N, C-alpha and C positions, 0 to 999 in steps of 0.2 A: 504494499499500498502505499504511495507517494503521499509525501507531504507537502502542501501547499505552500508556496512561500506567502509570507507578510507582505499586504499592500504597502508600499513606501508611502508615506504621507509625507507631501511637500513643505517647506518652510510656511509659506504662506497658509495652508490648512491648518497647520500645526497653531499658527499665531492666532489664525480664527478661533480655534477651539479653545487656547487658552484664555482669548478674551471673554468667549460666553461663558467659560467657568467662572473667569473673575465676576460675571453679573449675574451668576448664579439661573442663568436659564437661557435653553437652546433653541435657536429658531429655526425653521424647517428641517429639522430632523426627524420627525415623525410625517410621513405622507398620509395627505387627505385622505386618499384611496385607502388606506392600509388600518383607519382607524377602527371600520367595524370589527376586523380579524383580530385587531391587538384588544378590543374591548370585551369579544367573546372570550379570549384567553383568558383574560384578567379574571371574567366574573366564572369560570368553570368551576368545577366542584374541589377542584386540587387547589386552585391560587384564593379561592373564597372572596375576591374581593365584590362589593354589591354596587351592581349599578344604578345611577340616579341620574335625574333630569338636569340636562347641561343649562348651565344658567346662559344669559347673552352673550356671544363672545367665546361661549365654550362649546369644543365638540367632542369632548369625554368628559365625563365626571366618574370617578370612583370613590367608594366608603369601604374602611376596611378598620375595625379596631379603633375607633373614632379619630381617625385620620383619613382626611380629603383628598384627592387627589385630582388634577385637573388638566387637560389639555385645551391652550386656547386658542384662538383662530384671529389673526388680524386683519383678513381679506385676503393676504396673499400667502402666508406660510403658518405654519402651526406653532404655538410656542409653548415649553415646557419645562418644570423645572427639574434639578437634578433628580430627585427619587424617579417623576416619570423617564427620564431619559434611561436610568438604572435598569427599570422594568421593561423600556423599551428595545434595551441592546439585549436582556436576558429573553425576551419574545423572541428576536430576531436569532437567535442561538439556536432555540429550539423549532423553530418554524424552517430556518435554512440548512438544518441537521446538522 
């Protein structure tokens, strides 16, 4: 079995990621068309997040153990915090194998 090479990240991309991390939010990380699959993954029996009705400007709102996490939409791209970013990357790992 061959191992895939890790994708090289350009200096410009790395600097952009560092700026987003400093702000504590990630813009454009979650594609709008992937939100329904992400929501299904979060709210399945294994992950136990409870879906809630999104407020105005939100495309996803989930709740678990007194914590609410959201994905916002600014009209051009999604915006999420570091906790949703972590959940998103975990989802991507399991979705893509």
